[in-house]
C-alpha positions, 0 to 999 in steps of 0.5 A, spaced: 072 164 469 072 167 463 070 174 463 074 176 457 070 179 452 067 186 451 060 186 452 057 189 446 051 188 445 051 190 454 054 196 454 063 195 455 066 189 458 064 184 463 070 184 468 068 192 469 060 190 470 057 192 476 049 189 480 045 195 479 041 195 483 039 190 490 043 188 496 048 187 491 048 194 489 055 196 485 058 189 486 062 187 480 059 182 477 066 178 477 067 178 484 060 175 485 061 169 479 068 168 482 065 167 489 061 163 487 065 158 485 069 158 491 062 157 494 061 151 490 067 148 493 072 151 488 080 151 491 082 155 485 078 161 482 082 163 475 078 169 473 082 170 463 081 178 463 081 181 457 077 187 455 080 193 459 083 188 462 088 193 466 081 196 469 079 190 471 084 186 474 083 191 480 074 188 480 078 180 481 077 177 489 085 178 491 083 170 492 082 169 486 088 168 480 087 174 474 089 170 467 090 177 461 088 172 455 092 177 450 089 174 444 082 175 447 079 179 441 080 173 437 075 169 441 071 165 446 076 160 445 082 164 445 081 166 453 079 158 454 085 156 453 089 161 455 084 159 463 086 153 460 094 153 460 093 157 467 091 151 470 096 146 467 101 149 470 098 148 477 096 141 481 089 140 479 086 135 478 079 138 474 077 144 470 
């Protein structure tokens, strides 16, 4: 899951965003997205962080693998490459 962007149009790093109201108010978007992937059958979930990575790491569920794309500012392809490299180091059948 890619969550490395600075979120310039959204007002801040995507990985730090939280639901503002409703039954999930206060819940981190990163946690919701990772949970959705796991609930859909993903055996292992990787969350690629970039902007505010250290702060965002605490929002990644403990059962998911956080990966930091140090060159995240180079664009989405840099984050994708970092995530694919992390998956390649496992026994994954698919991405």
